[in-house]
C-alpha positions as a Python dict, from the first residue, in 0.01 Angstrom:
ca = {
    (1, 'M'): (0, 0, 0),
    (2, 'K'): (339, -100, 120),
    (3, 'G'): (210, -482, 171),
    (4, 'R'): (-119, -395, 374),
    (5, 'I'): (-469, -367, 300),
    (6, 'I'): (-594, -58, 444),
    (7, 'P'): (-903, 205, 391),
    (8, 'I'): (-881, 435, 113),
    (9, 'S'): (-899, 745, 370),
    (10, 'E'): (-612, 609, 529),
    (11, 'A'): (-385, 586, 219),
    (12, 'F'): (-154, 849, 117),
    (13, 'I'): (168, 924, -97),
    (14, 'P'): (475, 1190, 49),
    (15, 'I'): (383, 1518, -92),
    (16, 'N'): (703, 1526, -236),
    (17, 'D'): (621, 1192, -456),
    (18, 'W'): (705, 1295, -831),
    (19, 'G'): (375, 1069, -901),
    (20, 'L'): (229, 1399, -760),
    (21, 'V'): (438, 1669, -838),
    (22, 'H'): (543, 1555, -1184),
    (23, 'S'): (298, 1330, -1303),
    (24, 'D'): (586, 1071, -1311),
    (25, 'I'): (338, 739, -1275),
    (26, 'T'): (135, 503, -1465),
    (27, 'Y'): (-153, 288, -1365),
    (28, 'D'): (-383, 40, -1524),
    (29, 'V'): (-762, -62, -1414),
    (30, 'V'): (-890, -377, -1467),
    (31, 'P'): (-1290, -440, -1404),
    (32, 'V'): (-1449, -694, -1151),
    (33, 'W'): (-1776, -842, -1278),
    (34, 'N'): (-1979, -1104, -1084),
    (35, 'G'): (-1688, -1186, -866),
    (36, 'S'): (-1460, -1221, -1152),
    (37, 'F'): (-1175, -1026, -1323),
    (38, 'F'): (-1223, -969, -1684),
    (39, 'R'): (-942, -997, -1940),
    (40, 'I'): (-678, -949, -1624),
    (41, 'D'): (-401, -1088, -1806),
    (42, 'D'): (-463, -849, -2085),
    (43, 'Y'): (-449, -573, -1817),
    (44, 'L'): (-156, -684, -1660),
    (45, 'D'): (42, -722, -1973),
    (46, 'R'): (-34, -325, -2033),
    (47, 'F'): (54, -235, -1709),
    (48, 'E'): (373, -411, -1695),
    (49, 'G'): (474, -252, -2062),
    (50, 'S'): (383, 90, -1926),
    (51, 'M'): (618, 25, -1626),
    (52, 'A'): (893, -80, -1874),
    (53, 'A'): (876, 229, -2099),
    (54, 'L'): (870, 463, -1819),
    (55, 'R'): (1170, 301, -1661),
    (56, 'L'): (989, 187, -1352),
    (57, 'D'): (1061, -79, -1094),
    (58, 'P'): (864, -117, -784),
    (59, 'K'): (1050, -452, -718),
    (60, 'I'): (726, -659, -727),
    (61, 'N'): (674, -922, -978),
    (62, 'R'): (335, -1002, -1162),
    (63, 'K'): (270, -1279, -965),
    (64, 'Q'): (259, -1033, -649),
    (65, 'I'): (63, -773, -818),
    (66, 'K'): (-199, -1001, -904),
    (67, 'G'): (-208, -1178, -569),
    (68, 'A'): (-204, -815, -443),
    (69, 'I'): (-521, -663, -603),
    (70, 'T'): (-717, -1029, -590),
    (71, 'A'): (-663, -1006, -186),
    (72, 'M'): (-748, -643, -184),
    (73, 'V'): (-1060, -724, -377),
    (74, 'I'): (-1148, -1050, -171),
    (75, 'A'): (-1117, -810, 158),
    (76, 'S'): (-1371, -537, -15),
    (77, 'E'): (-1595, -808, -64),
    (78, 'L'): (-1695, -627, -400),
    (79, 'R'): (-1836, -809, -668),
    (80, 'E'): (-1828, -557, -912),
    (81, 'S'): (-1555, -339, -896),
    (82, 'Y'): (-1323, -95, -1053),
    (83, 'V'): (-981, -186, -945),
    (84, 'A'): (-670, 24, -1012),
    (85, 'M'): (-294, -94, -978),
    (86, 'V'): (-42, 190, -1008),
    (87, 'C'): (341, 244, -1009),
    (88, 'S'): (486, 574, -909),
    (89, 'R'): (842, 741, -960),
    (90, 'G'): (812, 791, -559),
    (91, 'A'): (1023, 1039, -397),
    (92, 'P'): (1414, 1114, -417),
    (93, 'Q'): (1597, 932, -182),
    (94, 'V'): (1872, 1228, -224),
    (95, 'A'): (1757, 1569, -87),
    (96, 'G'): (1701, 1806, -407),
    (97, 'S'): (1793, 1569, -651),
    (98, 'R'): (1627, 1605, -980),
    (99, 'D'): (1752, 1287, -1120),
    (100, 'P'): (1492, 1016, -1129),
    (101, 'R'): (1714, 716, -1108),
    (102, 'D'): (1729, 862, -744),
    (103, 'C'): (1382, 759, -680),
    (104, 'L'): (1221, 509, -505),
    (105, 'N'): (951, 338, -721),
    (106, 'H'): (670, 180, -575),
    (107, 'F'): (342, 4, -620),
    (108, 'Y'): (12, 56, -453),
    (109, 'A'): (-374, -27, -563),
    (110, 'W'): (-699, 73, -469),
    (111, 'C'): (-1072, -56, -563),
    (112, 'V'): (-1412, 71, -539),
    (113, 'P'): (-1783, -37, -652),
    (114, 'Y'): (-1761, -67, -1039),
    (115, 'V'): (-1743, 299, -1218),
    (116, 'H'): (-1951, 406, -1510),
    (117, 'V'): (-1803, 666, -1744),
    (118, 'V'): (-2155, 751, -1856),
    (119, 'K'): (-2431, 662, -1623),
    (120, 'P'): (-2678, 397, -1708),
    (121, 'D'): (-2960, 636, -1665),
    (122, 'I'): (-2794, 835, -1938),
    (123, 'V'): (-2702, 564, -2169),
    (124, 'K'): (-3079, 464, -2114),
    (125, 'I'): (-3194, 806, -2276),
    (126, 'G'): (-2910, 843, -2508),
    (127, 'A'): (-2568, 1002, -2433),
    (128, 'G'): (-2416, 1338, -2614),
    (129, 'A'): (-2087, 1466, -2652),
    (130, 'L'): (-1875, 1776, -2788),
    (131, 'I'): (-1612, 1747, -2977),
    (132, 'A'): (-1387, 2011, -2817),
    (133, 'T'): (-1271, 2314, -3013),
    (134, 'G'): (-1084, 2504, -2689),
    (135, 'V'): (-827, 2244, -2661),
    (136, 'K'): (-651, 1948, -2856),
    (137, 'R'): (-527, 1627, -2751),
    (138, 'I'): (-179, 1633, -2620),
    (139, 'P'): (47, 1544, -2913),
    (140, 'Y'): (103, 1157, -2905),
    (141, 'D'): (492, 1229, -2948),
    (142, 'S'): (508, 1435, -2639),
    (143, 'V'): (303, 1237, -2404),
    (144, 'N'): (268, 843, -2552),
    (145, 'P'): (-95, 752, -2485),
    (146, 'I'): (-1, 400, -2517),
    (147, 'I'): (125, 429, -2171),
    (148, 'K'): (-187, 477, -1918),
    (149, 'N'): (-100, 793, -1752),
    (150, 'Y'): (-272, 1091, -1556),
    (151, 'H'): (-196, 1372, -1786),
    (152, 'W'): (-557, 1471, -1767),
    (153, 'G'): (-513, 1863, -1815),
    (154, 'D'): (-667, 1842, -2191),
    (155, 'F'): (-920, 1598, -2088),
    (156, 'T'): (-1051, 1834, -1781),
    (157, 'Q'): (-1002, 2111, -1993),
    (158, 'G'): (-1233, 1954, -2266),
    (159, 'L'): (-1474, 1823, -1987),
    (160, 'F'): (-1557, 2170, -1848),
    (161, 'E'): (-1628, 2293, -2232),
    (162, 'A'): (-1876, 2000, -2262),
    (163, 'K'): (-2034, 2001, -1931),
    (164, 'D'): (-2084, 2407, -1990),
    (165, 'N'): (-2263, 2332, -2306),
    (166, 'N'): (-2471, 2042, -2150),
    (167, 'Y'): (-2293, 1753, -2296),
    (168, 'E'): (-2237, 1422, -2097),
    (169, 'T'): (-1868, 1427, -2205),
    (170, 'V'): (-1625, 1524, -2448),
    (171, 'I'): (-1399, 1376, -2740),
    (172, 'L'): (-1068, 1546, -2840),
    (173, 'T'): (-921, 1583, -3189),
    (174, 'D'): (-541, 1637, -3270),
    (175, 'Q'): (-378, 1898, -3437),
    (176, 'N'): (-494, 1812, -3785),
    (177, 'E'): (-872, 1763, -3668),
    (178, 'N'): (-871, 1402, -3656),
    (179, 'I'): (-1079, 1207, -3374),
    (180, 'T'): (-862, 1086, -3099),
    (181, 'E'): (-1039, 999, -2796),
    (182, 'G'): (-1235, 1127, -2453),
    (183, 'P'): (-1146, 1103, -2118),
    (184, 'G'): (-1179, 699, -2033),
    (185, 'F'): (-1283, 571, -2332),
    (186, 'N'): (-1207, 495, -2733),
    (187, 'V'): (-1399, 584, -3013),
    (188, 'F'): (-1553, 446, -3288),
    (189, 'C'): (-1803, 517, -3599),
    (190, 'I'): (-1983, 285, -3833),
    (191, 'K'): (-2050, 401, -4200),
    (192, 'N'): (-2239, 123, -4428),
    (193, 'G'): (-2095, -153, -4236),
    (194, 'L'): (-1727, -16, -4205),
    (195, 'L'): (-1614, 8, -3843),
    (196, 'V'): (-1348, 281, -3799),
    (197, 'T'): (-1169, 419, -3513),
    (198, 'S'): (-834, 591, -3470),
    (199, 'D'): (-485, 448, -3495),
    (200, 'H'): (-308, 724, -3302),
    (201, 'G'): (-332, 948, -2998),
    (202, 'V'): (-531, 709, -2826),
    (203, 'L'): (-478, 405, -2529),
    (204, 'E'): (-493, 91, -2686),
    (205, 'G'): (-757, 14, -2440),
    (206, 'I'): (-844, -342, -2379),
    (207, 'S'): (-1219, -278, -2430),
    (208, 'R'): (-1123, -159, -2764),
    (209, 'K'): (-917, -469, -2821),
    (210, 'T'): (-1247, -654, -2714),
    (211, 'V'): (-1460, -463, -2958),
    (212, 'L'): (-1249, -477, -3243),
    (213, 'E'): (-1248, -876, -3169),
    (214, 'I'): (-1637, -872, -3196),
    (215, 'A'): (-1661, -661, -3495),
    (216, 'A'): (-1405, -939, -3699),
    (217, 'S'): (-1620, -1223, -3550),
    (218, 'L'): (-1942, -1026, -3701),
    (219, 'G'): (-1779, -1008, -3988),
    (220, 'L'): (-1774, -625, -3995),
    (221, 'N'): (-1508, -443, -4236),
    (222, 'I'): (-1249, -277, -4002),
    (223, 'Q'): (-1039, 6, -4034),
    (224, 'V'): (-783, 141, -3782),
    (225, 'R'): (-646, 432, -3926),
    (226, 'D'): (-696, 846, -3912),
    (227, 'L'): (-1056, 935, -3848),
    (228, 'P'): (-1135, 1319, -3991),
    (229, 'V'): (-1382, 1489, -3796),
    (230, 'S'): (-1588, 1556, -4100),
    (231, 'E'): (-1620, 1177, -4180),
    (232, 'F'): (-1681, 1101, -3810),
    (233, 'L'): (-1990, 1325, -3818),
    (234, 'E'): (-2144, 1159, -4121),
    (235, 'A'): (-2139, 841, -3976),
    (236, 'D'): (-2429, 609, -3918),
    (237, 'E'): (-2368, 540, -3595),
    (238, 'V'): (-2094, 623, -3351),
    (239, 'F'): (-1983, 467, -3001),
    (240, 'I'): (-1745, 451, -2712),
    (241, 'S'): (-1581, 164, -2547),
    (242, 'T'): (-1444, 156, -2173),
    (243, 'S'): (-1375, -76, -1898),
    (244, 'G'): (-1633, 116, -1712),
    (245, 'G'): (-1940, 64, -1876),
    (246, 'G'): (-1835, -140, -2194),
    (247, 'V'): (-1970, -13, -2547),
    (248, 'I'): (-2205, 278, -2493),
    (249, 'P'): (-2394, 444, -2784),
    (250, 'L'): (-2377, 814, -2855),
    (251, 'V'): (-2683, 944, -2999),
    (252, 'K'): (-2563, 1328, -3020),
    (253, 'V'): (-2192, 1435, -3121),
    (254, 'N'): (-2211, 1839, -3149),
    (255, 'N'): (-2583, 1897, -3315),
    (256, 'T'): (-2553, 1601, -3522),
    (257, 'I'): (-2803, 1314, -3425),
    (258, 'F'): (-2717, 951, -3525),
    (259, 'A'): (-2944, 641, -3547),
    (260, 'N'): (-3266, 870, -3507),
    (261, 'G'): (-3137, 931, -3157),
    (262, 'T'): (-3114, 562, -3061),
    (263, 'C'): (-2872, 288, -3024),
    (264, 'G'): (-2787, 170, -3411),
    (265, 'P'): (-2838, -196, -3509),
    (266, 'V'): (-2484, -251, -3528),
    (267, 'T'): (-2375, -126, -3216),
    (268, 'D'): (-2663, -267, -3041),
    (269, 'K'): (-2494, -624, -3185),
    (270, 'I'): (-2159, -513, -3051),
    (271, 'Y'): (-2313, -407, -2734),
    (272, 'R'): (-2486, -745, -2675),
    (273, 'T'): (-2176, -944, -2789),
    (274, 'Y'): (-1981, -739, -2548),
    (275, 'W'): (-2159, -822, -2243),
    (276, 'D'): (-2150, -1166, -2346),
    (277, 'W'): (-1798, -1180, -2327),
    (278, 'F'): (-1800, -963, -2022),
    (279, 'E'): (-1975, -1265, -1839),
    (280, 'S'): (-1836, -1545, -2021),
    (281, 'P'): (-1594, -1793, -1836),
    (282, 'K'): (-1354, -1770, -2159),
    (283, 'Y'): (-1258, -1412, -2040),
    (284, 'Q'): (-1283, -1402, -1680),
    (285, 'T'): (-1078, -1472, -1375),
    (286, 'R'): (-1311, -1589, -1076),
    (287, 'I'): (-1214, -1479, -722),
    (288, 'E'): (-1212, -1710, -449),
    (289, 'Y'): (-1386, -1496, -191),
    (290, 'K'): (-1377, -1588, 148),
}
């Protein structure tokens, strides 16, 4: 923060920062694995795109951002890490102003040990998800999910519904009962060798991009389009993709069991290929720890 590497416990933003009071903020997360960033340029591209779309200018360029998060990870000595880069609208420089142009935009970043969206021990026995009925995904023409954001009111409400019913996580639908995404992940289904994922209401995840590239390399048929709940629940296999854990099979959604309660064969191929790519020098940027 402000050009200094400090413990998270010492970091703060003003209580009138619009990132806090209006969720007028964007962020991105790049994983570190075995001492290397994974697809860092793709994450930086998306972060820069989000800032541009929200008209945020923290007065720091791409090279400086990359240098800041690299120096931070080196200082942390973490070899597997969840690394967030954030740009907030900031606090108004004119007291009482409601004009976003009066705010001082600012960049900050933080890192913690690698985060798993679904805990590995849960993945081993088979993760389950609930399709929420009590909340819908925020319409994409109201809050654009392509811009990575902290608008988690719908996700949080959905997580309570899922947890109250003993499911690990939640999947949200749009107003037309199409599958969108979950908190921190994209959703896929496989039926007769056809891979389908939503084309709207979702973040265009870097892990999602990696899965689509892997599927193409494996010769799978791919469709990015509306995915009705009825079609989704009739799939042979379903899985999610996330920077926090990669490819994660779901063995149960609502009361439907997939692939006899195990990781299906196509999902398994994608899973294994994902981790091959995740550890490949082709997609890694080595961090030179001191």
